[in-house]
C-alpha positions as CSV (number, residue, x, y, z in Angstrom):
1,M,-4.5,6.8,54.2
2,T,-3.5,10.6,54.1
3,E,-6.2,13.0,52.7
4,L,-5.5,16.5,51.8
5,A,-8.5,18.7,52.6
6,V,-9.1,22.1,50.9
7,L,-9.7,24.7,53.8
8,A,-9.5,28.0,51.9
9,R,-8.8,29.6,48.7
10,I,-7.6,33.1,48.0
11,S,-6.7,34.9,44.6
12,A,-3.6,37.1,44.9
13,D,-1.8,38.3,41.5
14,D,-2.0,36.1,38.4
15,E,0.7,38.4,36.5
16,H,3.3,37.8,39.5
17,P,2.6,34.4,41.1
18,V,4.0,34.0,44.5
19,E,7.4,32.0,44.3
20,R,8.5,32.4,48.0
21,L,6.4,31.8,50.9
22,T,7.7,32.2,54.3
23,A,5.8,31.0,57.5
24,H,5.8,32.6,60.9
25,P,7.1,29.7,63.1
26,R,4.5,30.0,65.8
27,L,1.6,32.5,64.4
28,P,-0.7,31.7,61.6
29,L,0.9,34.2,59.5
30,V,2.5,33.7,56.1
31,A,4.4,36.4,53.7
32,G,4.7,35.9,50.1
33,A,7.0,37.5,47.5
34,A,7.4,37.1,43.8
35,T,10.1,37.7,41.1
36,G,9.6,41.2,39.5
37,S,6.9,42.2,42.0
38,R,7.6,44.9,44.6
39,L,4.7,43.8,46.8
40,V,5.3,41.5,49.7
41,R,1.8,40.1,50.7
42,I,0.8,38.6,54.0
43,W,-1.8,36.4,54.9
44,D,-3.7,35.2,58.2
45,C,-4.0,31.4,57.9
46,G,-5.7,31.2,61.4
47,G,-8.9,29.0,62.1
48,G,-8.9,27.3,58.5
49,R,-9.3,30.7,56.7
50,L,-7.1,32.9,54.5
51,R,-7.3,36.3,54.8
52,E,-5.1,38.9,53.4
53,L,-3.6,41.8,55.4
54,A,-2.0,44.9,54.8
55,P,0.8,44.3,52.4
56,V,4.4,45.9,52.2
57,D,4.6,48.1,49.1
58,L,8.4,48.7,48.1
59,G,7.2,51.2,45.6
60,P,9.1,52.1,42.1
61,A,11.9,49.5,41.5
62,R,15.4,50.7,42.6
63,E,18.4,50.8,40.0
64,P,19.8,47.2,39.5
65,D,22.9,46.5,41.6
66,P,25.7,45.4,39.3
67,A,26.4,42.5,41.8
68,D,22.9,41.2,41.4
69,W,23.6,40.5,37.5
70,W,22.1,37.0,37.6
71,R,19.0,37.7,39.8
72,P,18.0,41.4,39.5
73,D,14.2,40.6,39.9
74,A,14.5,38.2,42.7
75,P,11.9,38.5,45.3
76,P,12.7,40.7,48.3
77,A,14.3,39.1,51.2
78,V,11.8,38.7,54.4
79,A,12.3,37.5,57.9
80,W,9.8,36.7,60.6
81,H,10.6,37.3,64.4
82,P,10.4,34.1,66.2
83,E,7.9,35.1,68.6
84,D,6.4,38.5,67.7
85,P,3.8,39.2,64.6
86,L,6.9,41.2,63.0
87,L,8.2,40.7,59.7
88,V,11.2,42.6,58.2
89,V,11.4,43.1,54.5
90,A,14.8,44.2,52.7
91,D,15.2,46.1,49.6
92,G,18.0,47.8,48.2
93,T,19.4,49.9,51.0
94,A,16.3,50.0,53.2
95,L,14.5,47.9,55.7
96,T,10.6,48.0,56.3
97,R,9.1,46.4,59.5
98,W,5.5,45.0,59.2
99,T,3.0,44.4,62.1
100,P,-0.6,43.8,61.9
101,D,-1.1,47.4,61.9
102,G,0.8,47.7,58.6
103,P,4.2,48.7,57.4
104,S,6.7,51.0,58.9
105,A,8.4,53.8,57.0
106,A,11.7,52.3,55.5
107,E,14.8,52.5,57.6
108,P,18.3,53.0,55.8
109,A,20.3,49.8,55.7
110,A,24.0,49.7,55.1
111,A,23.8,47.3,52.2
112,A,21.4,45.5,49.9
113,H,20.5,42.0,51.4
114,H,19.5,39.1,49.6
115,Y,18.7,37.1,52.6
116,L,17.5,38.0,56.3
117,A,16.8,35.8,59.0
118,F,16.4,36.4,62.9
119,S,18.1,34.4,65.5
120,P,16.3,32.0,67.6
121,D,15.8,34.6,70.4
122,G,14.9,37.4,68.3
123,R,17.6,39.7,69.4
124,T,19.5,39.6,66.3
125,L,19.0,40.1,62.6
126,W,21.4,38.2,60.4
127,A,21.8,39.5,56.9
128,A,23.6,38.5,54.0
129,P,24.5,41.5,51.8
130,S,24.6,41.2,47.9
131,G,28.0,41.0,46.3
132,E,30.0,40.8,49.5
133,E,32.0,38.2,51.0
134,S,31.0,39.1,54.3
135,S,27.5,39.2,56.1
136,A,26.3,41.6,59.1
137,A,24.6,40.8,62.4
138,L,22.2,43.7,63.1
139,D,20.8,44.7,66.7
140,P,17.0,45.2,65.8
141,A,16.5,47.8,68.6
142,T,19.4,50.3,67.7
143,G,20.1,49.2,64.0
144,A,23.9,48.6,64.9
145,A,25.7,46.4,62.6
146,A,28.4,44.1,63.2
147,P,30.6,42.4,60.8
148,A,30.0,38.4,60.7
149,P,31.4,35.3,58.8
150,Y,30.0,35.0,55.2
151,W,26.8,32.9,54.5
152,D,24.8,33.5,51.4
153,T,21.6,31.2,51.3
154,G,19.0,31.4,53.8
155,V,19.5,30.3,57.3
156,A,17.6,27.1,58.8
157,V,16.8,27.1,62.5
158,H,16.8,23.7,64.4
159,P,13.7,23.2,66.4
160,S,15.5,23.2,69.6
161,G,16.9,26.7,68.8
162,E,20.3,25.5,69.8
163,L,21.8,25.6,66.2
164,V,21.3,26.8,62.8
165,A,22.2,25.7,59.4
166,T,23.3,28.1,56.2
167,L,25.2,27.7,53.4
168,V,28.5,29.1,51.8
169,S,28.3,28.7,48.2
170,D,31.0,28.1,45.5
171,Q,30.9,26.9,41.8
172,G,33.0,23.9,42.9
173,A,31.3,23.0,46.1
174,T,29.0,24.3,48.6
175,F,29.2,23.8,52.5
176,C,26.4,23.5,54.5
177,L,27.5,25.2,57.9
178,F,26.2,24.5,61.2
179,A,26.5,27.3,64.0
180,R,25.7,28.4,67.3
181,P,23.6,31.6,67.8
182,G,25.5,34.6,69.0
183,D,25.4,35.5,72.6
184,G,23.4,38.7,72.8
185,P,21.9,41.3,70.7
186,G,23.7,42.1,67.2
187,T,25.9,39.1,67.5
188,A,27.1,36.8,64.6
189,M,26.4,33.1,64.6
190,R,29.5,30.9,65.8
191,T,30.4,28.3,63.2
192,L,30.9,25.0,64.1
193,R,33.6,22.5,62.7
194,Q,31.4,19.8,61.6
195,A,29.9,20.6,58.2
196,L,28.3,18.8,55.2
197,I,29.8,19.6,51.6
198,L,27.4,19.7,48.5
199,D,28.4,19.4,44.8
200,V,28.7,22.5,43.0
201,D,26.3,25.6,44.0
202,G,22.9,27.3,43.5
203,Y,21.1,25.3,46.4
204,G,18.3,26.8,48.3
205,T,18.0,27.5,51.9
206,P,18.3,24.1,54.1
207,L,15.1,22.9,55.8
208,F,14.9,21.1,59.1
209,S,12.1,18.9,59.7
210,A,9.6,19.5,62.5
211,D,11.3,17.1,64.8
212,G,14.6,18.2,64.0
213,R,15.8,14.8,62.8
214,H,16.2,15.4,59.0
215,L,17.8,18.2,56.7
216,A,16.6,18.9,53.5
217,V,18.4,20.8,50.8
218,R,16.8,21.7,47.6
219,G,19.3,22.6,44.5
220,N,21.2,23.1,42.5
221,A,22.1,25.3,39.6
222,Y,22.3,22.5,37.2
223,V,20.0,19.8,38.3
224,E,16.4,20.0,40.0
225,S,17.7,17.7,43.1
226,L,16.8,17.0,46.6
227,D,19.0,15.8,49.1
228,V,17.8,14.6,52.6
229,F,20.1,14.0,55.6
230,A,19.5,12.5,59.2
231,F,20.3,14.7,61.9
232,P,22.6,14.5,64.1
233,S,24.3,11.8,62.1
234,L,24.3,13.6,58.6
235,R,23.9,10.1,56.9
236,K,22.5,10.7,53.7
237,V,18.8,9.1,53.6
238,L,17.9,10.4,50.1
239,S,19.2,11.9,47.1
240,T,17.0,12.2,43.9
241,T,16.7,14.2,40.8
242,L,13.2,15.9,40.4
243,A,13.5,16.6,36.6
244,E,15.8,14.5,34.4
245,D,16.3,17.5,31.7
246,D,16.1,21.1,31.1
247,A,12.5,20.8,29.5
248,E,10.7,20.8,32.9
249,E,11.5,23.7,35.4
250,W,10.4,22.8,39.0
251,P,9.4,25.4,41.7
252,R,12.5,26.3,43.7
253,E,10.6,26.9,47.0
254,N,8.6,23.8,46.6
255,L,9.4,21.7,50.0
256,A,7.4,21.6,53.2
257,W,8.0,19.1,56.2
258,D,4.6,17.5,57.7
259,A,4.5,17.1,61.3
260,R,4.9,13.2,60.9
261,P,8.5,12.1,61.4
262,G,10.2,11.8,58.0
263,V,7.5,13.0,55.8
264,I,8.1,15.7,53.3
265,W,5.6,17.3,50.7
266,I,7.1,18.4,47.3
267,G,5.0,20.9,45.1
268,T,5.4,19.9,41.4
269,P,4.8,21.5,37.8
270,S,1.8,19.4,37.3
271,G,0.0,21.0,40.3
272,A,0.4,17.5,42.0
273,L,1.8,17.3,45.8
274,I,4.0,14.4,46.4
275,E,3.9,13.0,49.9
276,L,7.5,11.4,50.7
277,D,8.5,9.2,53.3
278,V,12.4,9.9,53.1
279,E,13.5,6.8,55.4
280,A,11.2,4.5,53.4
281,Q,11.8,6.2,50.2
282,E,7.9,5.7,49.5
283,A,6.1,8.4,47.8
284,V,2.3,8.9,47.1
285,E,1.2,11.4,44.4
286,H,-1.9,13.5,45.4
287,A,-2.8,14.9,42.0
288,S,-4.2,18.2,41.2
289,P,-7.9,18.2,39.4
290,D,-6.9,21.3,37.1
291,E,-3.1,20.8,37.0
292,V,-1.9,24.2,37.5
293,P,1.7,24.2,38.4
294,V,2.5,24.7,42.2
295,S,4.9,28.0,42.5
296,A,5.7,27.6,46.2
297,L,5.0,25.6,49.1
298,V,5.2,25.9,52.9
299,A,4.1,24.4,56.2
300,T,2.0,26.8,58.6
301,A,2.7,27.0,62.2
302,A,-0.6,24.7,62.6
303,G,1.0,22.2,60.2
304,D,-1.3,22.9,57.5
305,L,0.1,23.4,53.9
306,L,-0.1,26.4,52.1
307,A,0.5,26.1,48.3
308,A,0.8,29.1,45.9
309,R,0.0,28.4,42.2
310,E,0.8,29.9,38.8
311,N,-2.6,31.3,38.3
312,G,-2.1,33.6,41.4
313,E,-4.2,31.5,43.7
314,L,-3.2,30.2,47.2
315,V,-4.9,27.1,48.5
316,L,-4.8,26.2,52.3
317,L,-4.8,22.5,52.8
318,A,-5.2,20.2,55.9
319,V,-3.3,17.2,56.3
320,R,-5.5,14.4,57.8
321,P,-4.9,12.3,59.7
322,E,-3.2,14.8,61.8
323,A,-0.1,14.0,63.3
324,P,0.9,14.7,67.0
325,A,3.3,17.4,67.8
326,A,6.9,16.4,67.5
327,A,8.5,15.3,70.9
328,P,11.3,17.1,72.1
329,N,14.7,15.3,71.5
330,E,18.3,15.4,72.2
331,D,19.4,15.6,68.7
332,A,21.0,19.1,68.9
333,A,22.7,18.5,72.1
334,V,24.2,15.2,70.6
335,F,25.6,17.2,67.5
336,L,27.1,19.9,69.5
337,A,28.8,17.5,71.9
338,G,30.5,15.9,68.8
339,T,32.1,18.9,67.4
340,E,33.6,22.3,68.2
341,L,33.4,26.1,67.4
342,L,35.8,27.6,65.0
343,P,37.5,30.9,65.4
344,P,35.6,33.6,63.6
345,D,38.2,34.2,61.0
346,A,38.8,30.3,60.5
347,D,39.7,29.2,56.8
348,L,36.8,26.9,56.2
349,E,38.7,24.7,53.5
350,E,41.3,24.1,56.2
351,Q,39.8,23.7,59.4
352,L,36.3,21.9,58.6
353,V,35.5,18.4,59.0
354,F,32.8,17.6,56.5
355,T,30.8,14.6,55.0
356,D,28.6,14.4,51.8
357,G,26.5,12.1,53.9
358,T,28.6,9.0,52.9
359,D,32.1,9.7,53.5
360,S,34.0,12.0,55.8
361,W,37.2,14.4,54.8
362,D,39.3,17.0,56.7
363,T,42.4,18.7,55.2
364,E,44.8,15.8,55.6
365,A,42.4,13.1,54.1
366,L,41.5,15.2,51.0
367,E,45.3,15.8,50.4
368,A,45.8,12.1,50.1
369,V,43.2,11.8,47.2
370,T,44.6,11.4,43.9
371,E,41.8,9.0,42.1
372,A,38.3,10.0,41.6
373,S,35.7,8.6,38.7
374,P,33.3,10.6,36.7
375,A,30.5,9.6,39.3
376,D,32.2,11.2,42.1
377,P,31.2,14.8,43.0
378,T,33.0,17.7,41.2
379,W,34.7,18.8,44.0
380,L,36.3,15.4,44.7
381,Q,37.3,15.1,41.0
382,L,38.8,18.6,41.2
383,Q,40.7,17.8,44.3
384,A,42.1,14.5,42.7
385,A,43.1,16.5,39.8
386,I,45.2,19.0,41.7
387,N,46.6,16.4,44.0
388,R,48.0,14.6,41.1
389,A,49.6,17.6,39.4
390,R,51.4,18.6,42.8
391,A,52.6,15.0,42.8
392,Q,54.0,15.5,39.4
393,R,55.7,18.5,40.1
394,G,57.1,17.4,43.4
């Protein structure tokens, strides 16, 4: 039986509970940010302890960007370097670097960035500007920026480092794109032809499992949902609704993969942590003694869980029995062998081959769809209606 053992607790800010936890992929460092707060906190979670380090204080709030009308107080965007103890924080038109010596002076940036991510080799900082239909690839050494294909909801790096996943969202449908990292400093990711399609928009950043064999997507703008896909097949292995109505709001950053294959943890509004085996579709609830809601959840580099709670507390938890480290696999190579790179200026709707985890489509297959039921995803119903209208006109 799995046991959660409390290793450490620490109080942060009960006025602005942490809503986004970002763990360094290899070092015992975690950054936390909250809606409405200008402070990015950093904790050292090494040795089963929690120790707060010098934060990044972004100072007085900037004037709201008109493009941010739907999330003006969103937590600042942050990204950890894949190897070094370096955190980059984006705010307005500035970037701030944090190291264990403390934060640097803010450096001017060309745009306000909602999301940041380092490439797997650490030589490029990818940035998704707010209110723009393009992204940027930054050279961390020089600050030089190059235009890049659009993405808008964070970047997940496969454990192999050979490919990444990100989202391009639209109210009618969202593409989960897969891409190869760029070839050098300041280069854009290179989009692959094979993709996932998700209904509607508003999803969170995709999350690869520790062994790279599953991809979880949290969302969306209308439903508190969780979808999990096997990788590299992209077969949907789980689709569930976390809340049945709008009365219960779940934390948006509430997923953390266990080191054990196929096991994911879910933070809940009751304070419980749910241990879910996605292939067996078996769940165990680990209740909270005080029922304080979880506000964010992340797995640390050591495989522990760090939970932020709405009372401002952070709790470091060990998962026992511990699982062995994930074994190397060829999943990324298999996926890459079965697809190809798209041109940088590709029309995604015209050139992608995509699946919803059950069926696959390309442009030709979609043009043949004329019937869809109310149970089908919104994008498929819309496509069928468009095709019927075209047929009637023709």
